[in-house]
N, C-alpha and C positions, 0 to 999 in steps of 0.2 A: 260387324264383324267381316259379315261375306262381303256385302256391298261397299265397304269401303276400303278393303285390304284384299281379299279373294278374288274378286272380281275384275279389279287392276290387274293383277299379276296373271289371272287366264288370259284375258285380253289379248296381252302384250305377248303370250306364245299363241295364242289362237288367232289373230285377227294380224299379226305383223310374224311373227316366227315362223307359221307355217307356209304364209306364201311366200316368205320371202325360200323357203328352203325348195319352193317349188320354182323357182327363178335361178336362184344360187346352182344346182345343179346343171341346168342345160348351156348355162352363160360358162361355165366351170369347163364342162365338155368344150363347146369350143374355142373356149383361150387355153386348151390343153391341144386342141385340133389344130389350129390354124395359130397361135399366139406369134409366132414369129412374121409371119407375114404382114404384122400391122408395124415392125420395125422397117421391113423392105416397103413399105408404101410410103413412109418418111420421106426415104432415102431416096426414093425413085419421084418421087413429085416435092422437091426443094419449092418451087415456086407457091407451089399450093398448100405448102408445108403446115401454115397458121390451120387453113380451114382442114387440113385433114389431121392433126391431131388435134383439132375440138370435137371431130368427128367421133375420132378413137374414144374419148371421152361417153361419149350417147351410151354405149351398156350401163347396168348398174353396178357401182361399188368404184374401185378407184384403179384397178387394176391399167386400163386404158393411160391412163396417166403416169401410174407410175412410169409404164413405157416410154412414153415420153421424156419423161426426166432421165430413165436410163441416156435413150438416144442424143439429147441435148448434153449430157454430161460426157461426152465421150465426142464434144465436137461437130455434130457429125448436121445441127440444125440450129439453125437460129433461135436468138433470147426472144423473139416476138412468138417464135414456135411454142415456147415452155411454157410462155404467159396465157397465150392461148387454151393451152390444155389445164391450166390451173384455174382460169375462168370459165370452163365451161364444164370443170367436173361437179356435179353433185356429191361426188361420195358415197358414203354408204347411204346417208340419208333418205339417197335416193330409191333403195330395198324399201324405207318405211312408209317413203309417200306412196310408191306405185303398188306397194300392198294394197293400200288404202282408198286410193284416188288416182288409177291407170292417166283415166283422161287428163288431168293436170298436170301429170309428171311427164307425159309427152308433149303439153303446152310448152312446159317448164322447160323441159330439153330442148324441144326446139328456137327458146329465148336463147341459152344456154349457148347453143350451138353459133347462132346469130353475133351474140356480145361475145363471146369468146375470138372468135374469127376475126371481127370488126378490131376487137382490141390486140389484136396479137398485131395483125399489120400495120396498126399506128403504133405499135413501138417500134416495130422494123424502119418504121419511116421517117420515126425521131430517131433512129441513130442510137437508142437507147440498150446498153449492152454494158454490163457491169465487168471490174477485169476479172478475168480468172482464174483458178490455181495455173504454177506455171508448169504444172505436169497433165493440165486439160491440153491436146492438143485435138485437129483432127485426126479420125482416126487414118493406120497407117495400111490396115487391110479389111478387107471387105470384114462382112458384117456375118457371124456363121451363117451357112447355108442350114436349111430347114432340115432337121433330121427327118430320118424313116420311123413312122410312128410303131411299124410294125417289127423294126428291128431294135425302136429303143424298149419297146415291152418283152423283146425275145431276151437285152440284154440287160438290162435294169432287173435287181431284186424288185418283186412286189410286195410291200411290205403289208403286214395285216392292217385293216382299218383302224382294229382297237377295241376295248371295250363299249368306252365311253363316246365315242362317237357311234359305232354302232347301235346304239342305245336308246342313243338321240335322235337317231337318224328314224332308226322305229317308233318312238314316241309322237315325231314327226307326221310319220303317213296315218299313225291310227288318226292324231289330233285332225288330220285332211280328212278323216271321214266322216267327223262328226263338224269339224268347222264349213268345211262348203256349202252341206247341206244346211247349216247356220245364216252363212251367209247370203243363199239365195232364197230362205226365209221357205224353205221345203220341209223344216226338220224342229218340231220344238224341244230342246235337251231337256227343259225338263218334266217332260210329259215323256218323255223316253225314258228317263231317270225313274222317276215313279212307276211304269209301266213293267220293266227289265232289272232295275237295279235297284230297288226296295228305298226309293226315295233321291237316292245321291246322283247330283247331276253332272252327266259326264263332261259336259263343256268344262265347268269347273275343277272336275278333277282331272281330266286330261293337260287342261291349262295350268293349272298349280303346278301341277307333276312339272311339267314342261319346263317351266319357267324354274323351278329348282334347278332340275339336271342342266336346263341352261347356265345357271348360277354357280353351279359345279364346274362343268366345263370351260367357264369364263376363267374361273379359280385355279383350274387346273391348266390352262396354257399362259398363267403367271398374271392375268388382271392386267394384260397390256393394252394400253389404251390406242394402238394403233396394230391392226389384222392383216396388214396387206404390204407387201415390199418386193422387193425385185424377183425374188423368190415364186412367190406365188403369181407374179403377173404372167413367169410361165412356169406354170405347169409339169410335170414332166412323168405322172402317168394317174390313174381314175382314183387310184388309193390315196394320189396326195391332193386331188380333187376334190374328192367326198369329204378327207379332212378336212383340211380348209374351210370347204362349203359348212363343213358342221360348226367350227371354231367361229365361222363368219353369223353363222346364222346365231350362236349364243351371246357371241358379242352384240347384238343389234338387240336383240330378247332383252337381254340384263340393262340396254341402257334405257329401252324403253319400256320395261319396266317400271324404271326407277322414274323416269319423267310421270307416268300414269298412276304411279302410286302415289307420290308427290304430289302430284295435280289433286288427286281423291282427295287426301288426306288436308292439304289447303282448302281446298273448297268445302267440306264437310263439314270442318271443325271450325272454319271461319266465315265463311259465306263468301269468300272471296271468287271470284267470277272472272279475273286475268282483267277486269277492265280498268285495275287501278295500277297496273303496270305502265309505266313508257314503249309500249309497242304499237300505239297506235299515231298515225302521222307522219308528221316528221322526224319526231322525236322517235319510234320505230325504227325508223329507216335507219338511221344512227346507230339506232343500238345493235340492230341486226347486222349492218356492216362490220362493226369494232368486234362482235361474236365472232364473225367468221374469221378476225386476225386470229384466233385459238388455231396452234395447228392440230392435225387429227380429226378425229369423226363422232365420237364420244358426248364432246357438247353438243354439234350439228346435230347429232340425232333427239337429244332430247329437244332441241330448239324445234325442231321439227315435230316433235309428239305435242308439244305445247302447242303447234300452229293446228295439229289435227284434232286437240281437245277444244281448241275452239277458244285458244286464248290470245290469238294473235293475228292482224289482217294479213292478207296474202302480198303485200309492198312489205311488210317486213322481213318474212318468208324470202323473199326471191333477192330483198337487199343480203340477206345471209348466206343464200346459195350460189349467188356472183361470188361474191367475197372469201367465204370457203377454200379450201386448198384441200380440204381430202385430206386422207397416207400421204399423197404424193408430196405435198412440201417434205415429210420427216427425210424422204433418203437424199433429195436433193439438199438440205441442211446439212446432211452431213458431205457432199461430193463439192456440193457451190453452194458454199453459206451466208456469200455477200448475193448471189443470184436469187438465192433465195427469199433471204430479208428483203428485197427489192422488189421481189414478185408478189410477196406478197400485203405488201403497202399500195401495187400498183393495182393486184383483185381490187381493192378495196375503191376506188376511185367510178369504175361502172356501176359496181355493186350501188353507190349514193346516187350517182346518174338515174339510171334506170329506175331504181327507188323511188327517188324524189318527185319524177316523172309522172311514175304509176299513183301516186300522190296528189300530182295536180290534173289530172287527166280523170281522176275518179269521181 
């Protein structure tokens, strides 16, 4: 019971959720402090827009890509710019991979930057530009100036963080005091539990409690399959940053826990280790690219969890990473559905090309 059920649940929180939290807070603060400058960067450098758009998606999460979609929907940048951002984004799956393997994440980010920019320029060079909605025209006025953050704090009421997000952040902080020493192999949690907690493993205890809290927060947030939108791309206060950050941690932890638990149950009950799945070679690349067609980050997080559990090769993950559009596709579907549907097909092409190239060169 402990190794089959509790251990995967604890690992999801302690190995992924805690480290995601350590990254979400500073990235959220940076988005709050300088987010409007990202819009301006796209408008100032139109010729470099596909490259700039791809670069904006390099921070983890979907915020950068959502900003690009919003600017595209106003008619301010080309279709290739929007496609570049969708190809380059890893969505929330990047939090999972970054927590587990930072070096691989950076390498993939650089690959996505190059592939995204190249695809964006190719789309513009070929003149691909779907018919837009009649009410979608170039902006008639300049984007709003960057607000004064001191003034914003003075004029906007700072709502309380809330009991549930605060409890989750406290648990994450407590988990970090155990997870970090365990990760760097300077602490044996079982020995600590025997010495001071009557035999209770603090890693398992905090991890399971944290995952349960994440599930509660996920349900309280409406069980949404997307946790990013145009509002969260431009947070207006640190309270909003922390609330959204807590929901993002909960969102990712829940789906990683689902992947870890499902994988544990399958491997322990059937002996199935993933080698029987069509996730190897050419078939794996095709499967990864097709899974990337599914909007949102939930399925992609599960897919990344399977990779980290050893269930698929890197070429399959790369194909999925290039093909998937994260949460950025969802607001684009609402604003420009023709552009969104065509974009999700276009992003599959470089996914297949790069994935198959990795198989051939391996």
